[in-house]
N, C-alpha and C positions, 0 to 999 in steps of 0.2 A: 791804449785800450778804449778810452773815451774820446770821441770826436764831437766837437760842438761847431755848428755852422751858423754864422750870422748872415742871413740873406745870401746863402750859398757860399760864403767865404769861410774857410776853416780858421777857427780861433787857435792861436798858438797855445799848446798845452802848458807851456811855462807861464802863461798869463792867467791860469786858473787860480784865483785867490780862495774862493769858497764855493762849493756846490752841495746843495741839499735837495732831497726829493721826499715829498710827503704825499701819500696817496691812501685815502681811507674811504670806504663806502659808508661806514656806520660810526656814530659816536657812542650813543648809549642804548639804542634800540635797533633790533633787527627788523627789517621790513622789506617788502618787495617794491620795485619801481625806483631804485636808486639811479641817479644820473650824475654821479660825482665826477669832478674834473681832477686830473693829475696835476700837481703843482710842484714847480721847481724854483729854487732861488740860486742865482749864479752871480758871482762877483768877479769882475775883471777890471783891469786898469781903465781909468777914465778916458784914455786915448781912443777907446772904441766908441763908435756911434751907437745909439739905441736902434736895434734891429727891428724890422717888421715881422720877419719870419725866422724861427729858430728850429733847427733840426739837430737831434742828438743821435749818434750811433754808438753802440757798445759792442766790442768784439766784432767790428765791421758789419753789424746788423742794425737795422732800424730799431731805435729804442724809444723815441718820443718825437712828436711833431707839435710845436708849441708856438704861442703868440705872447707878446708882452702884455701883462696885466698892469704892472706898476714898475716904475724905475726911480732911482734916487742916486744922485751923485754925492757921495760922502765927503767929509772934510779932508780926508787923506787922498782925495782924487781917485776913489774906487767907485766904479759904476756897479750899483746893485740892481739886479733885474729880478722881478717876480714874474715867472712864466707859468702859463696855464695851457692845458690842451684845448682843442677846438670845441669842447663841450660848452664853453662859455659863449660861443657864437649863437647858441639857441636861446640866449637870454633876451634878445631884443624882439619886441612884438611885431607880428605881421597880421594882416587881415586877409584871411582866405575863406571868408564866409560865402563867397560866390561859388565855391567848389563843393559845398555840402548839398545833399548828403554825401559822405565820403567814408570809405573803409579805412581801417587802421593802417593797412599796408600802403594804400595810396596817400594817406596823410603823412606817413613816415617818409615816403619818397618826395613828397612836396616840400616838407620842411627841410629835408636834407639838401635837396636841389637848391632851395632858396638860400642856403648857407654855404653852398659849394663843398659839401661833405659827401664823400662816397659811402655807400652802404656796403658793409662787408658780409651780409647774409642775403640769402635768396628768399627765405620764407620764415614764418614764425607762427606760434600758436595763436588762434583766434584772430588771425589777420584779416578775415573778411567781415568782422563785426563793424558796424557803421555808426556814425553819429549824424544827427540831422541838424545840429546847431554847432557853430564854432564860436566859442567865447573869446572875443578879441581882447578881453581884459587879462587873459592868461597868455603866457609865453609859449613858444614852441617847445621849450624845455619842460614846461608843465605837461604838455601833451606827450612828450617823449617819455616822461615818467609813467603816465597812464598806459602807454603802449608797452613799456617794459614790464609793468605789472600784469598787463593782459597776457603777456608771454610767460608769466610765472617766474620772472627773474629780474635782471637789471640791465641798464644801458652802459656802454663803455666805449670810449675812444681807444682803439687798439694802438699798438706800437707803430703800426703802419699808417696811422692817421685816419683810418676808416671807422665808421660807426658799427658797433656790434650789439646785438641783443643776446644776452647770455643767461644761462640757468645755473643752478647749483647742482649740476649733475655731471660735471666734466671729470675726466680722469685726473686724480690728484697727483701733484708732484711730491716726491718723497724727500724728507729731510731727517737725518738721523739726529737724535737728541745729543749724541756725543759731539756733533758739530756745532752745538750751541754752548756758549760760555755760561749762560744763565737761562734755564728753562723753567718757567713756572706754569703749572697746569691749573686752570680754573674750573668753573662749573661746566657740566655737560648740559647742553640745551637740546631740546627735541620739540619740533613743531607737532603737537598732538591734536590741534584743532585749528580750523581756518574759518573765519567769519567775514561776511560782507554785510554791513548794516548801515543803511543811509536814512533810517527813520521811516521809510516807506517799504522798501524791500529789505528782507533779511534772509540771507542764505548762510547755512552753517553745516559743517561736517559732523558736528555733534552738539547736543544741547547741554553737555556737561561743562559748565563754566569754570570748573576747577582744573581743567586741562590747560596746559600751556598753549596759549592762543595767539595765532597770527591774525591780525586784523588788516583787511584790505582797505585801500583808500576809499572812503565813503563818497568822495566826489568824482570817482572815476566814471565818466559818462558812457564808457563802453560796456560796463557790467550791468546789463539789463535783463539777463536771462540766466536761469539756473545752469544751463548747459555751459555757458561761458565760465561761470563760477567753478563748476566741476573741473573744467579743463585747467584752470589755474591751480586749484587746490591739489589736483592729482600730481602736479609737478613738485610740490613743496611739502605736502603732508608726510609726516614721519621723518623728515630730514633731521639728522642729528649732527651736532658739531660741538666743539669745545671752545670755551674761552681760554686764553693763554697769553703769555708774554715771554718774549725772548730778547736777549741783548747779545750783541757781537756774535751773531749767528751766521751760518752759511746763507748768502743771498743768491737766489736763483734769478738770473737775468731774463729768463723767458716767462716769469710769473709777474703779473700785475694785480692790483687790488680787485678782489672778487673771485679770482681763481682759487681753486681748492688746493690745499697742501695737507700732507699727512706726516705727522711726526712719529717716528718709530723709536721705541725704547725696548730693545730686546724683542720679546714676543708681543708687546703691547703697541697698539696703534691709536693715534688721536687725530681724527679728521677735523679740519678747521678751515677758515676763510682767510686768505691773505690780505693784509693791509700793513703799511709800514712807514717808518721814518728813517731815512738813510742819509749818510754823508759820503762824499767821494774823496778818497785820498789815494789815488793809484788804483783803487778798487772800491766797490760799494761796501760800506760798513754800517752796521745798525742792527735793527731787529724787526721782527713781525710782532703784532699784538692784536688782540681782539677781546673786548669786554662789553658784551651787550646783554640786555635783559629783554623781556617781553613787553610790548606796548600794552597799556591799559586803556580800556574804552568803555564808556557807559553804554550798555546795550539796551535797546528798546524792548518793552514788554507788551507789545501789541498782540493780543490773543488772535491766533489764526492767520496773521499776515504771512508769516514765514512759511507756512504749510500750504497756503492757498494760492498766493500770487506767484506765478512762474515767469511772467514776462511783463516788462514795464516800458512804455514808450512815452517820452516827454517832448512836447513841442512848445517852443516859446515864441510868442509874437511880441517883439520889443516895441514895435510901433503902437500897438494897441494895449501894451502893458498887460498881457494876458498869458496865462500858463495853462496848457492842456495836458492832463495826465491820463493815459489810457492803460489800464491794468487788465491783464488776461489771466483768467483762472482756468486751470485744467484739472479734470478729475477723470481717472481712468478705472475701468473694471473690465472683467472678461467679456462682457456683453456689449458695452457701448462706451463711447467717449463723449462727454458733454463739454461744451465750451461756453463760458459766460464772459461777457465783456462789459466793463463799467467805465464810463468816461466822465471825468470831472473837469469842469471848466471853471477856472478861478481868475477873477479880475481884481486888481488892487484898487482901482478908483471906484468902481461900482461893483461890489461883490455880488456874484451870481453863482448859482450852483445848478448843474445839470447832470442827472444820472440816467443813463439809458441802459436797458438790460435786454440782451438778446434772448436769454432764457428766462421767461416770465415765471416759470415754476420754481426758480431758485429763490429761497428765502434768505435774503441778505439785507442787512441794515448798514448803511454807510453813514457815519457821522463825521462831518468835516468841521474842524475848528480853525479859525483863522485869527492869528494874533499879529501884532505889528512886527514885521520882519521875520515871521515864523509861520509855517504851515504844518499842522500835524493831522494825521489821519488815523482813524481807528476803525477796524473792520471786525465785526462780531459774527 
């Protein structure tokens, strides 16, 4: 049933000492932009050499493409391997600053090509949004998380070894509760509100902070426009799922972490997100489980910023230690559209401030306070 190949050579099934598979997107908090790796532990006799490449097939179909993360030769001459999928290849830093400005789609192609990973999708939401700076202190995996969030979902290395951007809108696989030895149903979660708040820009689907809120990553450089925020929130707003736990349940071999599953109990149905801990003993045994809460975040209380500023462009000149922030305000009515542009130039060595206004009739006061390591802005 299970075939394991070390560098293309089939491992004798009689040599399987222990095989475990752990794959989870979330620990305690539900969020967008997960880029979690699938992890296996395999133990075989110490007569085997440590492989460079490991492929697993299940029921003659591709199940996982893995590389060795850690290995250990135990006292009883058992080789223990910790294997991880190719998501880990995105951890090492690269400098692609010469390619900016660059769109999310082209950045994804670039970082995947640099790691020898094929992309399994042709397009995704907000793919044409661009960044004008590439922060070389971040890893390609950090940017992959930004892009996955930009698409309103998560990143996943599929069973075929390709990279996929997925959403929580796929057709769920069905598991009958009767096929679970132990099924415990937890709280129902519903994304009632989505917020992006980086201290300068704030977009939100509702002002009611009592609603169950999903906060987007405040450091995502692609979220600079309300249109982009709306594209993301439309994919996840009102998404409902259940926390749950199962043991010794039916394991679906074509479901991996992040995929939707639905438990059926008579006429009742409970939609949730797959993640699991499994053992192999002739077949996969174990269970699915999910127990997440909403992330809490301190929200800014800057009067007017969230309703006025619709577009933000940030330019960083690292040689001159200078940050330029350009904020565009749009107001529309039936008769006319006015556009006001404010530019703030901030320097850390010699602090200067410059405010230029296209619309001289606009009555705006911009107060900028600069503290060590912190920039705060208030617009009234």
